[in-house]
Structures are given as C-alpha cells and as structure tokens.
C-alpha positions as CSV (number, residue, x, y, z in Angstrom):
1,M,121.2,56.7,95.9
2,T,123.2,59.4,94.2
3,Y,121.9,61.0,91.0
4,R,123.7,63.2,88.5
5,I,121.5,65.9,86.9
6,R,122.7,67.5,83.7
7,R,121.3,69.2,80.6
8,T,120.9,66.8,77.7
9,A,123.5,66.9,75.0
10,A,123.0,66.9,71.2
11,G,124.3,63.4,70.9
12,D,121.8,62.0,73.5
13,W,119.1,61.3,71.0
14,R,119.0,57.5,71.6
15,E,118.7,57.9,75.3
16,L,116.2,60.7,74.9
17,R,114.0,58.4,72.7
18,A,114.4,55.5,75.1
19,I,113.3,57.5,78.2
20,R,110.5,59.2,76.4
21,L,109.1,55.9,75.3
22,E,109.5,54.5,78.8
23,A,107.7,57.5,80.2
24,L,104.8,57.1,77.7
25,R,104.5,53.4,78.6
26,N,104.5,54.0,82.3
27,S,102.6,57.3,82.6
28,P,100.6,57.8,79.4
29,K,98.4,60.5,80.6
30,A,101.2,62.7,81.9
31,F,102.2,63.8,78.4
32,S,100.6,65.4,75.3
33,E,101.6,62.7,72.8
34,S,100.9,59.0,72.7
35,L,103.3,56.1,72.8
36,A,102.3,55.2,69.2
37,E,103.1,58.7,68.0
38,A,106.5,58.9,69.7
39,A,107.5,55.3,68.7
40,A,106.7,56.1,65.0
41,R,109.1,59.1,64.9
42,D,112.3,58.5,62.9
43,D,115.8,58.9,64.1
44,A,116.1,62.3,62.4
45,Y,113.3,63.6,64.6
46,W,115.0,62.4,67.8
47,Q,118.4,63.8,66.7
48,A,116.8,67.2,66.0
49,K,114.9,67.2,69.3
50,A,118.1,66.3,71.3
51,A,120.0,69.0,69.5
52,A,117.3,71.6,70.1
53,E,117.0,70.7,73.8
54,A,120.8,70.9,74.2
55,T,121.4,74.2,72.4
56,S,118.4,76.4,72.8
57,E,118.9,79.7,74.7
58,D,115.5,79.6,76.3
59,S,114.5,76.0,76.6
60,A,116.2,72.9,77.9
61,L,115.7,69.3,79.0
62,F,117.5,67.9,82.0
63,V,118.2,64.3,82.8
64,A,118.9,62.4,86.0
65,R,121.3,59.5,85.7
66,D,121.9,56.9,88.4
67,R,125.3,55.6,89.4
68,S,125.5,53.3,86.4
69,G,124.8,56.2,84.1
70,A,121.3,55.0,83.2
71,W,118.8,57.7,82.5
72,V,116.1,57.5,85.2
73,G,114.3,60.8,84.8
74,T,113.8,64.1,82.9
75,A,112.4,67.5,83.3
76,G,112.5,70.5,81.1
77,A,111.4,74.1,80.7
78,A,110.4,76.1,77.6
79,P,108.5,79.2,76.7
80,I,104.9,78.8,75.5
81,P,104.9,80.3,72.0
82,D,101.1,81.1,72.1
83,V,101.1,82.4,75.7
84,P,103.3,85.5,76.1
85,D,105.4,85.9,79.2
86,H,105.0,82.2,80.2
87,V,107.5,79.4,80.5
88,H,106.3,75.9,81.0
89,V,107.8,73.0,82.8
90,H,107.4,69.9,80.6
91,G,108.6,66.3,80.2
92,V,108.7,65.6,83.9
93,Y,109.2,61.9,84.4
94,V,111.0,59.6,86.9
95,S,111.3,55.8,86.4
96,P,109.1,54.0,89.0
97,A,112.1,52.4,90.8
98,H,113.5,55.9,91.4
99,R,110.4,57.7,92.7
100,G,110.0,58.9,96.2
101,P,111.8,61.1,98.7
102,S,115.3,59.9,97.9
103,G,114.8,60.0,94.1
104,P,115.8,62.7,91.6
105,A,112.5,64.4,91.1
106,V,113.2,67.5,93.2
107,A,116.6,68.0,91.7
108,L,115.2,67.7,88.2
109,M,112.5,70.2,89.0
110,D,115.1,72.6,90.6
111,A,117.2,72.3,87.4
112,A,114.3,73.2,85.1
113,I,113.1,76.0,87.4
114,D,116.6,77.5,87.7
115,F,117.1,77.3,83.9
116,A,113.8,79.1,83.3
117,R,114.6,81.8,85.8
118,E,118.1,82.3,84.4
119,H,117.4,82.0,80.7
120,T,114.0,83.5,80.1
121,T,112.3,86.8,80.7
122,A,109.0,85.2,81.5
123,T,107.2,86.3,84.7
124,W,105.0,83.2,84.8
125,L,106.1,79.6,85.3
126,T,103.4,76.9,84.9
127,L,102.9,73.2,84.3
128,G,99.9,71.0,83.6
129,V,98.8,68.0,85.6
130,H,96.2,65.5,84.4
131,E,93.1,65.3,86.5
132,D,93.8,61.6,87.2
133,N,97.3,62.2,88.7
134,P,96.8,63.4,92.3
135,R,100.3,62.1,93.3
136,A,102.0,64.5,90.8
137,R,99.8,67.4,91.9
138,A,100.7,66.8,95.5
139,F,104.4,66.6,94.6
140,Y,104.2,69.9,92.7
141,R,102.4,71.6,95.6
142,R,105.2,70.5,98.0
143,L,107.6,72.3,95.7
144,G,105.5,75.5,95.9
145,F,103.3,75.3,92.9
146,T,99.7,76.4,93.4
147,D,96.4,75.9,91.5
148,T,95.8,78.8,89.1
149,G,92.1,77.9,88.7
150,K,92.7,77.3,85.0
151,V,91.6,73.9,83.6
152,V,92.1,73.0,80.0
153,P,91.2,70.0,77.8
154,Y,93.7,67.2,77.7
155,M,95.1,67.1,74.1
156,L,94.8,63.4,73.7
157,D,91.3,63.2,75.0
158,P,89.4,66.5,75.3
159,S,86.8,64.9,77.6
160,E,89.6,64.8,80.2
161,R,91.2,67.8,81.9
162,L,94.6,69.3,82.8
163,H,94.9,71.5,85.8
164,I,97.4,74.3,85.3
165,L,99.6,75.0,88.3
166,G,101.7,78.1,88.7
167,Y,104.9,78.9,90.6
168,P,104.2,82.1,92.7
169,G,107.0,84.6,92.8
170,F,108.7,83.3,89.7
171,R,110.6,85.9,87.8
172,G,113.1,85.5,85.0
173,P,116.3,87.7,84.9
174,A,115.9,91.4,85.1
175,V,115.8,92.9,81.6
C-alpha cells in the first residue's frame, strides 16, 4: 500500500483527536496520557494542539494517510524543555491494520528525525519505550536507536518503567 506522509495542518484538529484517541485505545501504555484524559479535552484544546504542531519552528507532528486519505499513523519530534540539548520523538502510532514492513512506520520516523535534524540545534535525539513493549523497542533498534541505559518511571504508573533509547550520531543543523 502507498502512504502519504505530511506535517499536520492547523485545521486537522478533528483528525488529530480521532487518531490520538484510537492510539490510546489500541496502545494505552505507549503514551503519557490516558484515554480518559484525552477524551475529556474540549475542541479548543485540540484546535490549539493542531495549530501548535503545524506552526512551531522546532516541533512538529507528521501523519501517514492511506490511499483513501484516512489517517493511519503519526510521529512527531519536539525539544524537551527540562532537558537541554535534547529533542524527543513522540506520538508514534500506526493503526494495527497498517503495521509491519509495508506500513508507514519507517517513513513516519524518518520524517520526525529529519525534522528534528533540520529544525533544532539539539545534539541528542531520544524516545521512551514502555517496558512491556518489546516489539516497539525492536523496531526502534532496527532504525538505529540504542539503549542509553536510562530508565525512568512511567508517568501513568510509576511502578512501571520507560526505557530511553538514543539515536547515535544525531546532530541538528550547524549553528
């Protein structure tokens, strides 16, 4: 199947909300918010989030659309405000029917990594993977991410852990 990858637009808030709720239903431990929290957010929140992801100079969210135009995946990149010199891959999700080697996951990750490289001055690119998600960890390793040795509590249940993976050799644009 052919997928189209593009940066989200400010007017995409309904689609953004729909895919985020789908992601939280299908992969609840892959994200740092619960389905209940996301579902309770009003339209103004989603409109602001879509606008921010579409217009920020140093963070962005990318979407994969199938031939029919349906949103089937997302991936983004953004600086970590409390961690200097880091940019973080976030919001990685692909609908179950579109997972696998012919799906859009690699293209989504490439878009997020390329954006981070071109639009930030960070020297570290990281992402977090829940301890109960070995499939995601294997996927990220195939892309070149490696274990950093850092393990942090999972925000929604601090008794669980996130493994932080890094992308060796990542460098933003020369300053």
